[in-house]
C-alpha positions as CSV (number, residue, x, y, z in Angstrom):
1,X,21.4,-24.6,74.9
2,X,20.5,-22.4,72.7
3,X,23.5,-20.2,73.4
4,X,25.6,-23.3,72.0
5,X,23.4,-23.0,68.6
6,X,26.1,-22.5,65.7
7,X,24.9,-19.3,63.7
8,X,23.0,-20.0,60.5
9,X,23.8,-20.5,57.3
10,X,26.2,-23.3,58.3
11,X,28.0,-25.9,56.4
12,X,29.5,-29.2,57.8
13,X,32.0,-31.3,55.9
14,X,34.4,-33.8,56.9
15,X,36.8,-31.4,56.7
16,X,40.2,-34.1,56.9
17,X,38.6,-36.4,55.0
18,X,37.2,-33.9,52.1
19,X,41.2,-33.0,52.2
20,X,42.7,-36.3,51.7
21,X,40.7,-37.2,48.9
22,X,41.1,-33.9,47.2
23,X,44.8,-34.1,47.5
24,X,44.7,-38.0,46.2
25,X,42.4,-37.1,43.4
26,X,45.1,-34.7,42.0
27,X,48.2,-36.5,42.9
28,X,46.6,-39.7,40.8
29,X,45.8,-37.4,38.3
30,X,49.0,-35.9,38.0
31,X,51.0,-39.4,38.2
32,X,49.1,-41.2,35.5
33,X,49.2,-38.3,33.3
34,X,53.0,-38.0,33.7
35,X,53.5,-41.8,33.2
36,X,51.3,-41.3,30.0
37,X,53.5,-38.7,28.9
38,X,56.7,-39.8,29.6
39,X,56.4,-43.3,28.2
40,X,57.8,-43.3,24.8
41,X,56.6,-46.5,23.7
42,X,52.8,-45.5,24.3
43,X,50.9,-44.5,21.2
44,X,48.7,-41.1,21.3
45,X,45.5,-43.6,21.8
46,X,47.2,-45.3,24.5
47,X,48.1,-41.9,26.0
48,X,44.9,-40.4,25.9
49,X,43.4,-43.5,27.3
50,X,45.8,-43.1,30.3
51,X,44.7,-39.7,31.0
52,X,40.8,-40.5,30.6
53,X,41.5,-43.2,33.1
54,X,43.4,-40.9,35.5
55,X,40.4,-37.8,35.1
56,X,37.6,-40.7,35.9
57,X,39.6,-42.0,39.2
58,X,40.4,-38.2,39.9
59,X,36.6,-37.5,39.0
60,X,35.1,-40.2,41.4
61,X,37.5,-39.0,44.4
62,X,35.9,-35.0,43.9
63,X,32.6,-36.9,43.9
64,X,33.2,-38.2,47.3
65,X,34.7,-35.1,48.7
66,X,31.9,-32.6,47.8
67,X,29.4,-34.2,50.5
68,X,28.3,-31.6,52.8
69,X,25.1,-30.7,55.1
70,X,24.1,-26.9,54.7
71,X,21.7,-25.7,57.7
72,X,20.1,-22.4,57.2
73,X,17.0,-20.7,58.2
74,X,14.3,-22.5,56.3
75,X,16.0,-26.3,56.5
76,X,18.5,-28.5,55.7
77,X,20.2,-29.4,52.5
78,X,21.9,-33.1,52.2
79,X,24.3,-33.7,49.3
80,X,25.4,-36.6,49.2
81,X,27.4,-38.5,46.4
82,X,24.9,-38.6,43.8
83,X,21.9,-36.8,45.3
84,X,20.8,-33.8,46.9
85,X,17.8,-33.4,48.6
86,X,16.4,-30.4,50.6
87,X,14.2,-30.8,54.1
88,X,12.3,-28.6,55.8
89,X,13.2,-28.4,59.9
90,X,10.0,-30.0,60.9
91,X,10.8,-32.9,58.3
92,X,13.9,-33.8,60.4
93,X,12.5,-36.0,63.6
94,X,16.0,-37.5,64.8
95,X,19.4,-37.0,64.1
96,X,21.4,-40.2,65.2
97,X,25.2,-41.0,65.0
98,X,25.7,-44.3,66.9
99,X,29.1,-45.8,67.6
100,X,30.3,-47.6,64.4
101,X,27.9,-45.6,62.4
102,X,29.7,-44.4,59.0
103,X,27.8,-41.2,59.0
104,X,25.0,-39.1,60.5
105,X,21.5,-40.7,59.6
106,X,18.7,-37.9,59.9
107,X,15.6,-39.6,60.9
108,X,12.5,-38.3,58.8
109,X,9.0,-37.7,59.5
110,X,7.6,-39.8,56.4
111,X,9.2,-42.8,58.4
112,X,12.5,-42.7,56.3
113,X,16.0,-42.5,57.3
114,X,18.6,-40.5,55.1
115,X,22.2,-40.6,55.8
116,X,24.0,-37.3,55.9
117,X,27.4,-38.1,54.5
118,X,28.4,-34.5,55.3
119,X,29.0,-35.5,58.7
120,X,31.2,-38.6,59.5
121,X,33.6,-40.0,61.9
122,X,36.2,-41.4,59.6
123,X,39.4,-39.6,60.3
124,X,37.9,-36.3,62.9
125,X,35.7,-38.3,65.5
126,X,35.6,-35.8,67.9
127,X,34.8,-32.9,65.1
128,X,31.8,-35.5,64.0
129,X,30.2,-35.9,67.3
130,X,30.3,-32.0,67.7
131,X,28.7,-31.5,64.3
132,X,25.8,-34.1,65.0
133,X,25.0,-32.6,68.3
134,X,25.2,-28.9,66.6
135,X,22.9,-30.6,64.1
136,X,20.3,-32.3,66.7
137,X,20.4,-28.8,68.8
138,X,19.1,-26.9,65.4
139,X,16.9,-29.6,64.6
140,X,15.5,-30.1,68.3
141,X,15.6,-25.5,68.3
142,X,14.2,-25.5,65.1
143,X,11.3,-28.0,64.6
144,X,7.9,-27.3,66.0
145,X,7.3,-30.6,68.0
146,X,3.4,-31.3,69.0
147,X,3.3,-32.4,72.9
148,X,0.5,-34.8,74.1
């Protein structure tokens, strides 16, 4: 199994989903800004409000696109929409991606579960399954386990 381990550091991202979000964010910004500039009956304040709204919408999509899971020699960093958490390998007990789950969940040694949005089966299900397996293999290979 160790021959199947990815080389570290490795970054897991929802590639196709990320591309869709980035393109949509850019398209929304450009379209709404163009409409604001082309509508002659709008005043400066209204144009500005259109552009600010476009920037906010694009910003939300860009935030959704930044999710990732980075594994390196010392542990795993989970970057979700509004948070980042660094975990040592020993803190991760299990990597779960069950049928119907929107993303991977990491079961932690403190009894909690951390969603890892960087691996999600939305558009690219097979890739997400392969990424979850790779992360699971890394956790198993790098986390010391006490045997009874």
